[in-house]
C-alpha positions as CSV (number, residue, x, y, z in Angstrom):
1,M,-12.2,38.1,10.4
2,K,-9.4,40.0,12.2
3,Q,-5.9,38.5,11.8
4,S,-5.6,38.6,15.6
5,T,-8.6,36.3,16.0
6,V,-7.4,33.9,13.4
7,V,-3.9,33.7,15.1
8,A,-5.6,33.3,18.5
9,L,-7.7,30.4,17.1
10,L,-4.7,28.6,15.6
11,T,-2.7,29.2,18.8
12,L,-5.5,27.6,20.9
13,V,-6.2,24.5,18.8
14,W,-2.5,23.5,18.2
15,G,-0.2,26.3,19.2
16,A,1.2,26.7,15.8
17,G,0.1,30.4,15.7
18,L,0.6,30.5,12.0
19,G,-1.5,32.7,9.7
20,L,-3.6,31.2,6.9
21,A,-1.4,30.1,4.0
22,Q,-2.1,31.4,0.5
23,E,-3.9,29.0,-1.8
24,N,-1.3,29.3,-4.6
25,E,1.8,29.4,-2.4
26,A,4.6,27.1,-3.7
27,K,5.2,24.0,-1.7
28,S,8.5,23.3,-0.1
29,P,10.6,20.3,-1.1
30,A,9.6,18.6,2.2
31,Q,5.9,19.2,1.4
32,E,6.3,17.9,-2.1
33,K,8.0,14.8,-0.7
34,A,5.1,14.2,1.7
35,A,2.6,14.6,-1.2
36,E,4.5,12.1,-3.3
37,R,4.4,9.5,-0.5
38,R,0.6,9.8,-0.5
39,E,0.2,9.2,-4.3
40,P,-2.7,6.7,-4.8
41,S,-1.7,3.1,-5.6
42,P,-4.3,0.3,-6.3
43,D,-1.9,-2.3,-4.9
44,L,-1.2,-0.4,-1.7
45,D,-4.9,0.4,-1.3
46,A,-5.7,-3.3,-1.6
47,I,-3.1,-4.2,1.1
48,R,-4.5,-1.5,3.4
49,A,-8.0,-3.0,2.8
50,G,-6.6,-6.3,3.8
51,S,-5.3,-4.8,7.0
52,E,-8.7,-3.3,7.8
53,A,-10.3,-6.7,7.1
54,F,-7.9,-8.3,9.6
55,V,-8.9,-5.8,12.3
56,V,-12.6,-6.4,11.6
57,A,-12.1,-10.2,11.8
58,F,-10.1,-9.9,15.0
59,N,-12.6,-7.7,16.7
60,K,-15.3,-10.3,15.8
61,A,-13.2,-13.1,17.3
62,D,-13.4,-14.8,13.9
63,A,-10.2,-17.0,13.8
64,K,-11.1,-18.6,10.5
65,A,-11.5,-15.2,8.8
66,V,-8.2,-14.0,10.3
67,A,-6.3,-17.0,9.0
68,A,-7.9,-16.7,5.6
69,L,-5.9,-13.5,5.1
70,W,-2.6,-15.5,5.1
71,T,-1.3,-17.5,2.2
72,E,-1.7,-21.3,2.5
73,D,1.8,-21.7,3.8
74,G,1.9,-18.4,5.6
75,Q,3.9,-17.9,8.8
76,Y,3.0,-16.0,12.0
77,S,5.6,-15.3,14.8
78,D,4.0,-14.0,18.0
79,D,5.5,-11.7,20.6
80,L,6.8,-14.7,22.6
81,G,8.9,-15.9,19.7
82,R,6.6,-18.9,18.8
83,V,6.2,-19.6,15.1
84,F,3.0,-20.9,13.5
85,A,3.1,-22.1,9.9
86,G,0.1,-22.6,7.7
87,R,-3.4,-21.4,7.9
88,K,-4.6,-24.2,10.1
89,A,-2.0,-23.5,12.8
90,I,-2.7,-19.7,12.6
91,E,-6.4,-20.3,12.9
92,T,-5.8,-22.5,16.0
93,V,-3.6,-20.0,17.8
94,Y,-6.1,-17.2,17.2
95,A,-9.0,-19.3,18.3
96,E,-7.2,-20.1,21.5
97,F,-6.5,-16.4,22.1
98,F,-10.1,-15.4,21.5
99,A,-11.3,-18.2,23.9
100,K,-8.9,-16.9,26.6
101,N,-9.7,-13.2,25.9
102,P,-13.3,-12.7,25.1
103,G,-14.1,-9.2,23.9
104,A,-10.5,-8.3,23.0
105,Q,-10.4,-5.4,20.6
106,M,-7.6,-4.3,18.3
107,Q,-6.5,-1.2,16.5
108,I,-3.5,-1.0,14.1
109,V,-1.4,1.9,12.9
110,V,0.6,1.4,9.7
111,D,3.8,3.3,10.0
112,S,5.2,2.4,6.6
113,L,4.0,0.3,3.6
114,R,6.0,0.0,0.4
115,L,6.1,-2.3,-2.7
116,L,9.2,-4.5,-3.0
117,S,8.1,-5.7,-6.4
118,P,4.9,-5.9,-8.4
119,D,3.9,-9.0,-6.3
120,A,5.5,-8.3,-2.9
121,A,5.3,-5.6,-0.3
122,I,6.5,-5.0,3.3
123,E,4.6,-3.3,6.1
124,D,5.7,-2.0,9.5
125,G,3.3,-0.8,12.2
126,R,1.9,-1.1,15.7
127,T,-0.9,-3.0,17.2
128,M,-3.0,-1.9,20.2
129,V,-5.0,-4.7,21.8
130,A,-7.4,-3.9,24.7
131,L,-8.3,-7.0,26.8
132,K,-11.6,-6.7,28.4
133,P,-13.0,-6.2,31.1
134,D,-10.2,-3.8,32.2
135,G,-9.8,-2.4,28.7
136,S,-6.1,-1.6,29.2
137,P,-4.4,-1.7,25.8
138,G,-1.0,-3.3,25.1
139,I,1.1,-1.9,22.3
140,S,3.6,-3.8,20.2
141,G,5.2,-3.4,16.8
142,Y,4.9,-5.8,13.9
143,T,6.3,-6.4,10.4
144,A,4.3,-8.1,7.7
145,V,5.3,-9.3,4.2
146,H,2.5,-9.3,1.7
147,V,2.4,-11.2,-1.6
148,K,0.0,-11.2,-4.5
149,V,-1.5,-14.6,-5.2
150,D,-3.8,-15.0,-8.2
151,G,-4.4,-11.3,-8.1
152,K,-5.2,-11.1,-4.4
153,W,-2.9,-9.7,-1.7
154,L,-2.3,-12.0,1.2
155,M,0.1,-12.1,4.2
156,A,3.0,-14.5,3.7
157,M,4.7,-13.6,7.0
158,V,3.9,-11.6,10.1
159,R,6.2,-11.1,13.0
160,D,5.2,-9.4,16.2
161,A,7.8,-7.5,18.3
162,P,8.0,-8.5,21.9
163,G,5.2,-6.8,23.8
164,N,4.2,-6.3,27.4
165,A,1.6,-4.4,29.5
166,S,1.7,-0.7,28.8
167,S,1.9,2.1,31.2
168,P,0.7,5.7,30.7
169,S,4.1,6.7,29.6
170,Q,4.2,3.9,27.0
171,H,0.9,5.2,25.5
172,A,2.5,8.5,24.8
173,A,5.9,7.0,23.8
174,D,5.2,7.4,20.1
175,L,5.3,11.2,20.6
176,E,8.8,11.1,22.2
177,W,10.4,12.2,18.9
178,L,8.7,15.6,19.5
179,V,11.0,16.3,22.5
180,G,13.1,19.3,21.7
181,T,12.7,22.8,20.3
182,W,10.8,23.5,17.1
183,V,10.5,26.6,15.0
184,A,8.2,27.7,12.1
185,E,7.4,30.9,10.2
186,E,4.5,31.6,8.0
187,H,3.6,35.0,6.5
188,G,5.7,36.8,9.1
189,V,4.2,34.9,12.1
190,K,7.0,33.1,14.0
191,T,6.5,30.3,16.5
192,E,8.9,28.5,18.8
193,S,7.8,25.5,20.8
194,V,9.7,23.5,23.4
195,C,8.5,20.0,24.2
196,S,9.7,18.0,27.2
197,W,8.5,15.1,29.4
198,V,6.9,15.9,32.8
199,A,5.3,13.9,35.6
200,G,7.5,10.9,35.2
201,K,7.2,10.9,31.4
202,S,3.4,10.4,31.7
203,F,2.8,13.6,29.9
204,L,4.5,15.5,27.1
205,E,4.5,19.3,27.9
206,R,4.6,21.7,25.0
207,K,5.3,25.4,25.7
208,H,4.9,27.7,22.7
209,T,5.4,31.4,22.0
210,T,4.1,33.1,18.8
211,T,5.4,36.4,17.6
212,R,3.3,38.4,15.1
213,P,4.6,40.8,12.4
214,D,3.7,43.8,14.6
215,G,5.9,42.4,17.5
216,T,3.1,41.3,19.8
217,T,3.2,37.9,21.2
218,A,1.0,35.1,22.5
219,S,1.9,32.0,24.5
220,G,0.5,28.9,25.8
221,V,1.1,25.4,27.1
222,Q,-0.2,22.0,26.0
223,L,-0.1,18.7,27.9
224,I,-0.4,15.4,25.9
225,G,-0.9,12.1,27.6
226,F,-3.1,9.0,28.0
227,N,-6.7,9.4,29.3
228,P,-7.3,6.0,31.0
229,Q,-11.1,6.7,31.3
230,G,-11.5,7.4,27.6
231,G,-8.8,4.9,26.5
232,H,-7.1,7.3,24.2
233,V,-4.3,9.9,24.0
234,Q,-5.6,13.3,24.8
235,S,-4.3,16.9,24.9
236,W,-5.2,19.8,27.2
237,S,-4.3,23.3,25.9
238,F,-4.2,26.7,27.6
239,T,-3.3,30.0,26.1
240,S,-2.3,33.4,27.5
241,D,-5.6,35.0,26.4
242,G,-7.6,32.6,28.6
243,G,-8.5,30.1,25.9
244,H,-8.5,26.4,26.5
245,A,-9.1,23.3,24.5
246,I,-9.2,19.5,24.7
247,G,-8.2,17.2,21.9
248,V,-8.6,13.5,21.3
249,W,-5.7,12.0,19.4
250,V,-5.9,9.0,17.1
251,P,-2.8,7.4,15.4
252,I,-2.8,7.5,11.7
253,E,-0.3,6.3,9.1
254,G,2.9,8.3,9.6
255,G,1.6,10.5,12.5
256,W,-1.5,11.5,14.5
257,Q,-4.9,13.1,14.0
258,A,-6.5,15.2,16.8
259,K,-10.1,16.3,17.1
260,V,-9.9,19.5,19.1
261,Y,-12.8,21.4,20.8
262,G,-12.3,24.5,22.9
263,I,-13.2,28.1,23.9
264,A,-11.2,31.1,22.6
265,G,-10.3,33.9,25.0
266,D,-13.3,36.0,23.8
267,G,-15.7,33.1,24.7
268,S,-16.2,31.9,21.1
269,S,-16.3,28.1,20.7
270,T,-13.7,26.5,18.5
271,A,-13.4,23.2,16.7
272,T,-10.9,21.7,14.3
273,V,-9.2,18.5,13.2
274,N,-5.4,18.8,13.3
275,V,-3.2,16.4,11.3
276,L,0.4,15.9,12.2
277,R,2.6,13.8,9.9
278,R,6.3,13.1,10.7
279,L,8.7,13.7,7.8
280,D,11.8,12.6,9.7
281,D,13.5,13.2,13.0
282,N,13.8,16.9,12.3
283,A,10.6,17.9,10.6
284,Y,6.9,17.3,10.5
285,V,3.9,18.6,8.5
286,W,1.0,20.2,10.4
287,Q,-2.4,21.0,8.9
288,S,-5.7,22.1,10.5
289,V,-8.9,21.2,8.7
290,Q,-12.7,21.2,9.4
291,R,-12.2,24.4,11.4
292,F,-15.0,26.4,13.1
293,L,-15.0,29.5,15.1
294,G,-18.5,29.7,16.7
295,E,-20.8,28.7,13.9
296,S,-18.6,30.1,11.2
297,A,-16.6,27.6,9.1
298,L,-13.0,28.6,8.3
299,P,-11.0,27.4,5.4
300,D,-8.4,24.6,5.9
301,T,-4.9,25.7,6.4
302,D,-2.2,24.7,3.9
303,E,0.3,22.1,5.1
304,I,3.0,23.8,7.2
305,V,6.4,22.3,7.7
306,I,7.7,22.7,11.3
307,K,11.4,22.1,11.8
308,R,13.6,21.2,14.7
309,S,15.8,24.0,15.9
310,P,19.4,23.3,14.8
311,A,20.7,24.9,18.0
312,A,18.6,22.5,20.1
313,K,20.0,19.2,18.7
């Protein structure tokens, strides 16, 4: 496959415009740090499984199963500041919620999870609850303390942050840290992207320019915002060669994952799954996997660290 075609595909699906990384290329310190954070841990896996069980029980409106995930004397503080102590009280408040909100559905995003000791851990994340029939999700943060009791991880304390009805701008608010200028270079291919809010902060606009080793350039624009019909964050991408793509974004631990489908400038269909993981305020890791150009499968890219431009701080 020609290098120009590969660059065009990458520019279309995310705008990184970066060439395929070499398999044996040494990882940067930032990449090594990200890999360390994803080292497997049986205890952390068990806690994550408990969080998934909570979502399943919530979406089934099973208040008893929800409460069973707390310790006997566990404590729950809701977004109104009310405190409920003990499984019975927690079961009662959830039963009342389910009765008032039939069909409510929840998603959670775990932003951080770490062990404090062999028998204690702390978790920070976000909940997204859609109340039917309108299906408009509200987003709020939470902190949970987990403890191991007789070999089983349970919640000892959960505290919800104050929440309220969400607007389109709030749905995309978790991407606000992307506002600014970002630069990356891979195998001589340089990319600069500028992210800013548009349309009353309902959409994040990302303009990008890619410069190849031979001096030729490609550019494009991407809009990221909430699709109320689909109930998800979505991106619309357009490139200077006439390519375009649509991506459906799903929050994951530490970042986002986007399933992107489009058409390249030459008419070829494109498909990929892009993963974006935030390292800190000034760097994030990007990778494209499960890539297709037409019916031809392409190898996954290596993880690429994209950094905030120092001059743009």
